[in-house]
C-alpha positions as CSV (number, residue, x, y, z in Angstrom):
1,M,0.0,0.0,0.0
2,L,2.9,2.4,0.7
3,A,4.3,1.8,-2.8
4,L,0.9,2.4,-4.4
5,S,0.3,5.5,-2.3
6,A,3.7,6.9,-3.1
7,S,3.1,6.4,-6.9
8,E,-0.2,8.1,-6.7
9,L,1.3,11.0,-4.8
10,A,4.2,11.2,-7.3
11,S,1.6,11.8,-10.1
12,T,-0.2,14.6,-8.2
13,T,2.4,16.5,-6.1
14,D,5.2,18.9,-6.7
15,P,7.8,17.3,-9.1
16,T,10.6,18.7,-6.9
17,I,9.6,16.2,-4.2
18,D,11.0,12.8,-5.2
19,M,8.1,10.5,-4.4
20,H,8.9,8.3,-7.4
21,S,12.1,7.0,-5.7
22,T,10.1,6.4,-2.5
23,A,7.5,4.5,-4.5
24,L,10.1,2.3,-6.1
25,T,11.9,1.7,-2.8
26,H,8.6,0.5,-1.2
27,R,7.8,-1.6,-4.3
28,V,11.1,-3.4,-4.2
29,K,10.6,-4.2,-0.4
30,A,7.1,-5.5,-1.1
31,I,8.2,-7.7,-4.0
32,S,11.0,-9.0,-1.9
33,S,8.7,-9.9,0.9
34,L,6.2,-11.4,-1.5
35,N,8.8,-13.6,-3.1
36,A,10.0,-14.9,0.3
37,A,6.4,-15.8,1.2
38,V,5.9,-17.6,-2.2
39,A,9.1,-19.5,-1.7
40,R,8.0,-20.6,1.7
41,G,4.5,-21.5,0.6
42,I,1.2,-20.1,1.8
43,Q,1.0,-20.9,5.5
44,G,-2.6,-20.1,6.2
45,F,-5.8,-18.2,5.3
46,E,-4.6,-14.8,6.6
47,E,-1.2,-15.0,4.9
48,G,-2.8,-16.1,1.6
49,N,-5.2,-13.1,1.6
50,A,-2.4,-10.8,2.6
51,M,-0.4,-12.0,-0.4
52,L,-3.3,-11.5,-2.7
53,A,-3.8,-7.9,-1.3
54,A,0.0,-7.3,-1.9
55,C,-0.3,-8.6,-5.5
56,F,-3.3,-6.3,-6.1
57,S,-1.5,-3.3,-4.7
58,L,1.5,-3.9,-6.9
59,L,-0.7,-4.6,-9.8
60,F,-2.5,-1.3,-9.4
61,Q,0.8,0.5,-8.9
62,S,2.1,-0.9,-12.2
63,C,-0.6,1.2,-14.0
64,L,1.1,4.3,-12.5
65,L,4.6,3.3,-13.5
66,E,6.3,4.4,-16.7
67,D,6.6,1.3,-18.9
68,G,4.7,-0.8,-16.3
69,L,2.9,-3.1,-18.7
70,S,5.2,-6.1,-18.2
71,E,5.0,-5.7,-14.4
72,Y,1.2,-5.4,-14.7
73,M,1.1,-8.7,-16.5
74,M,3.5,-10.3,-14.1
75,F,1.2,-9.4,-11.2
76,I,-1.8,-10.7,-13.0
77,R,0.0,-14.0,-13.1
78,G,1.0,-13.8,-9.5
79,T,-2.5,-12.9,-8.4
80,V,-4.0,-15.8,-10.3
81,S,-1.4,-18.2,-9.1
82,I,-1.7,-17.4,-5.5
83,G,-5.5,-17.6,-5.8
84,Y,-5.3,-21.1,-7.3
85,S,-2.8,-22.1,-4.6
86,M,-5.3,-21.0,-2.0
87,G,-8.1,-22.8,-3.8
88,A,-6.0,-26.0,-3.9
89,Q,-5.7,-25.7,-0.1
90,R,-9.4,-24.9,0.3
91,M,-8.7,-21.5,1.8
92,R,-11.5,-18.9,2.0
93,F,-11.0,-15.6,0.1
94,I,-11.7,-12.4,1.8
95,F,-12.1,-10.8,-1.6
96,E,-15.4,-12.4,-2.6
97,K,-16.1,-12.8,-6.3
98,I,-12.4,-12.2,-7.0
99,F,-12.5,-14.6,-10.0
100,D,-16.1,-13.8,-10.9
101,Q,-17.3,-12.8,-14.4
102,E,-19.9,-10.4,-12.9
103,Q,-17.3,-7.7,-12.6
104,L,-16.5,-7.8,-16.3
105,E,-20.2,-7.7,-17.2
106,Q,-20.7,-4.6,-15.0
107,I,-17.9,-2.6,-16.6
108,D,-18.4,-3.7,-20.2
109,P,-20.5,-0.6,-21.2
110,E,-17.9,1.8,-19.9
111,M,-15.1,-0.2,-21.5
112,H,-16.7,0.4,-24.9
113,Q,-16.2,4.1,-24.3
114,A,-12.6,3.9,-23.2
115,P,-10.1,6.0,-25.3
116,L,-7.4,4.2,-27.3
117,I,-4.1,3.8,-25.6
118,D,-1.2,5.8,-27.1
119,P,-0.2,3.9,-30.3
120,R,3.5,4.4,-29.4
121,F,3.0,2.4,-26.2
122,V,1.1,-0.3,-27.9
123,A,3.7,-0.7,-30.6
124,S,6.4,-0.8,-28.0
125,A,4.5,-3.5,-26.1
126,C,4.1,-5.6,-29.3
127,R,7.8,-5.3,-30.0
128,S,8.7,-6.3,-26.5
129,F,6.6,-9.4,-26.8
130,E,8.2,-10.3,-30.0
131,N,11.7,-9.9,-28.4
132,F,11.0,-12.4,-25.6
133,K,9.1,-15.0,-27.6
134,H,12.1,-17.2,-27.8
135,L,12.3,-17.4,-23.9
136,C,9.0,-19.3,-23.7
137,Q,9.7,-23.0,-23.6
138,H,7.1,-24.6,-21.3
139,K,3.5,-25.1,-22.4
140,V,2.1,-22.8,-19.9
141,E,4.6,-20.0,-20.8
142,I,3.7,-20.4,-24.5
143,D,0.0,-20.4,-23.7
144,V,0.3,-17.2,-21.7
145,Y,2.6,-15.6,-24.3
146,V,0.0,-16.3,-27.1
147,V,-2.8,-14.7,-25.0
148,L,-0.7,-11.7,-23.9
149,S,0.7,-10.9,-27.3
150,G,-2.8,-11.1,-28.7
151,I,-4.0,-8.7,-26.1
152,A,-1.2,-6.2,-26.9
153,S,-2.1,-6.4,-30.6
154,S,-5.8,-5.9,-29.9
155,L,-5.0,-2.7,-28.1
156,I,-4.2,-1.1,-31.5
157,T,-8.0,-0.9,-32.2
158,S,-9.8,-1.2,-28.9
159,S,-8.9,-0.6,-25.2
160,R,-11.9,-2.8,-24.3
161,D,-10.7,-5.7,-26.5
162,G,-7.3,-5.5,-24.8
163,E,-8.7,-5.5,-21.3
164,F,-11.3,-8.2,-21.5
165,P,-9.2,-11.1,-22.8
166,F,-6.6,-10.0,-20.3
167,S,-9.1,-10.3,-17.5
168,L,-10.4,-13.6,-18.8
169,I,-6.9,-15.1,-18.1
170,W,-8.2,-15.4,-14.6
171,H,-10.8,-18.0,-15.8
172,E,-9.8,-19.5,-19.1
173,L,-6.1,-19.7,-19.3
174,S,-5.4,-20.3,-15.6
175,I,-8.0,-22.9,-15.2
176,S,-6.7,-25.0,-18.1
177,S,-3.0,-24.3,-17.6
178,L,-2.1,-23.9,-13.9
179,P,-1.1,-26.9,-11.9
180,R,-3.8,-28.1,-9.5
181,S,-2.0,-29.1,-6.3
182,A,-0.5,-26.5,-3.9
183,K,2.9,-28.1,-4.3
184,N,2.8,-27.8,-8.1
185,V,1.4,-24.2,-8.0
186,R,4.4,-23.3,-5.7
187,A,6.8,-24.8,-8.3
188,F,5.0,-22.9,-11.1
189,L,5.4,-19.6,-9.2
190,L,9.2,-20.3,-8.8
191,V,9.9,-20.8,-12.5
192,D,13.4,-19.5,-13.4
193,D,13.2,-15.7,-13.8
194,T,14.6,-15.8,-17.3
195,T,11.4,-17.2,-18.6
196,R,8.9,-15.7,-16.1
197,L,6.1,-13.8,-17.8
């Protein structure tokens, strides 16, 4: 929350006050703590929900970072993975309807009105995907790559078409691709960083 708050302040306060560095410092600490918790495995209901909350905060902060698209995608993966790990251990979610389609249906009319994303950013995202295609070697990495590169391409013509398939990763791609057991989900989360999406 400190990282997200600092990024929000950085976008609205006097530029002579270096809130950006503060935001990144808190982000690095949060990611480091989250990685340690993932490596240890989810120890209980409270910790699992705290990890989900941390992923969401880092996910939202990614929207405020310059060139934060790759981090945004990484935390979508982290959020889904932690959620499925909790589900495999039959832990209750504090965030009810977290993986529910109802949210998508409610925002659909507004998403049709969303302005297009700056074409320079979209083109940069598409080039970035092309550059790391060769790093995807496992089936789940290739599946995620195909969906994400398609999302980046769809942003050329529609912000809504880019958002909706990305949100549906929560249901479609993750349900079919993520490992089922808590042990396998933990292994999935700890994939070598050179191929982590």
